[in-house]
C-alpha positions, 0 to 999 in steps of 0.5 A, spaced: 500 500 500 505 504 501 508 503 494 502 505 491 501 511 495 508 513 493 507 512 486 501 516 486 504 521 489 510 521 484 505 521 478 501 527 482 508 531 483 510 530 476 503 532 473 503 538 478 510 540 476 508 540 468 502 544 469 506 549 474 511 549 468 507 551 463 503 556 467 509 560 469 512 559 462 506 562 458 505 568 464 513 570 463 512 570 455 506 574 456 509 579 461 516 579 456 512 580 450 506 585 452 510 588 458 517 589 455 516 588 447 520 582 447 519 575 447 522 568 449 524 565 443 524 558 445 517 559 450 512 557 444 516 550 443 517 549 450 510 550 452 507 545 446 512 540 449 510 541 456 503 541 454 504 534 450 507 531 456 502 533 461 496 530 456 500 524 455 502 523 462 495 525 465 491 520 460 494 514 464 493 518 471 486 519 468 484 512 467 487 510 474 483 515 478 476 515 473 477 522 471 475 521 463 468 523 461 464 517 458 457 515 456 456 508 459 448 508 459 447 503 454 452 498 457 450 499 464 443 497 462 446 490 460 445 484 464 451 483 469 455 478 465 454 481 458 456 488 462 462 485 464 464 482 457 463 488 453 467 492 458 473 487 457 472 488 450 472 495 450 478 495 455 482 490 450 480 495 444 483 500 448 490 496 449 490 494 442 489 502 440 495 504 445 499 498 442 498 501 435 500 508 437 506 505 441 509 501 435 508 508 431 511 512 437 517 507 437 518 508 430 518 515 430 522 516 436 527 511 433 527 515 426 528 522 430 534 519 434 537 516 427 536 522 423 539 526 429 535 533 429 534 538 434 528 541 436 527 548 432 528 553 438 531 549 444 538 545 443 535 538 445 535 532 440 528 531 438 528 524 440 529 525 447 523 530 447 518 525 444 520 520 448 513 522 452 510 518 446 513 512 448 512 513 456 505 515 455 502 509 451 506 504 456 503 507 462 496 507 458 497 500 457 499 498 464 493 502 466 488 499 462 491 492 463 490 493 471 483 495 470 482 489 465 484 485 471 480 488 476 474 487 472 476 480 470 476 479 478 470 482 479 473 488 483 471 493 478 465 493 474 468 498 468 471 504 467 470 509 472 468 515 469 467 522 472 459 524 472 459 531 470 451 531 471 452 528 478 457 533 480 453 539 477 447 537 481 451 536 488 454 543 487 447 546 485 444 543 492 450 546 496 449 553 493 441 552 494 443 550 501 447 556 502 442 560 500 437 557 504 442 558 510 443 566 508 435 567 507 434 564 514 439 569 517 
């Protein structure tokens, strides 16, 4: 359990660092451009790379914590065994999809390494900046396999999706209760 918590903390720290880095870099670029009429010539490329890292790394974390949005009304109406089978099929398709992208990413990164080109504005080999493609899809495959194992063992009934409607209703109820308290005072 302690190892799991440590991994989660590391993932959250990496995601936080990436998000803070993008935010600070964009802020600095805006201040430099509009405040001092000068820009940071490498900021756009760095921002795009950091955002790419954030998205690809964050996608696997989203599968882990159920932060993705999905529509599963039809699947939830199916009988238990069929629901489980359809969920396992969906997970298998996700794994195949990720494997295909992993293969393509590997080929792309290896070609970039073989060619030896650098990023346009930053003196870093392009293949090193592109390794997030491999890392991101490997992490996604691991997350989907973990989820598939949980569904197979009956520990989960499927993808954990963020329920925006439920969250919105919860927020609306909290606001309504706060207004009622205020009116009583």
